N, C-alpha and C positions, 0 to 999 in steps of 0.2 A: 504494500500500500504506500503510495506517495504522500508525503507530508504536505499539507496545504501550505502554499507559499505566499499567501496573502494575509494582510492584517486589516483589522477593522478599527473603527473608532473605539468600540467597546473593548477590543483586545488591548489597545494602548491605555485606555482608562483603567483596565484591570491591573496595570503596573504603574499607576499614578502619573501617566503622561496624557495630557489633555490636548488633542490635536484637532485641527480643522480638517474638513473633507479634502481640501487642497493638498495638505501634507500627506494624508493617507493615500490619495491617488498617486502622488509622486513616489511614495514608498512602494506601492504595489506595482507601479510601472517598472521601477528598477528591479524589483524581485522577479517579476515575470520575465523580463528581458535579460535577466542575469547581468545587469550593468551596474557600475558604481553610481552612487548618488552624491553629488557635492552639496554639502549643507553649509551655508554661510550666514553670518549675521553678527550683530554686535555681542560683546561679552554679556553673559547673563540671559541670552535669549532662548536657551534650551537646546543648543546643538548637541552637547555632550549627553544631556539627559535623554534626548531622542535616540542617540546611538546606544545608550545603556538599555533603554526600554526595548528597542528592537532586538538587541543581542539576547536579552532575557527571553523575549517571546519566541525567538527562533532557535534558542539554545545554542547560540554561537559564542565563541570566546571573543571578548572585546580586547583589542589592542589599541591603546590610546597613544596617538602621536601628537605631542604638543608642537605645533609648527610656529615658526617665527622667522623673521628676516635673518638670512645667513644660513638657513638649513637647506641643503640641496638633497637630491635623491640618494646620493652616496651616503651622506650622514643619516638620512632617514631609514634607509633600507639595510645598511651594513654595519651600523654601529649600535 
């Protein structure tokens, strides 16, 4: 049996993340198409919390990369 690869607003609410339908549609599009999703926004807008909620729902290991000016792919991927 294939695990359902979509999330709903209720799924996210079950892990205390309250999302709009727009965010849920973007998440589901990325999941169905097996593509990455770039999440951007100001500090405190819930980017990390969304990643934590989705990783919990999908039972994925979350690897958090703190990006900043001066970090390139070599530093991000190999250090």
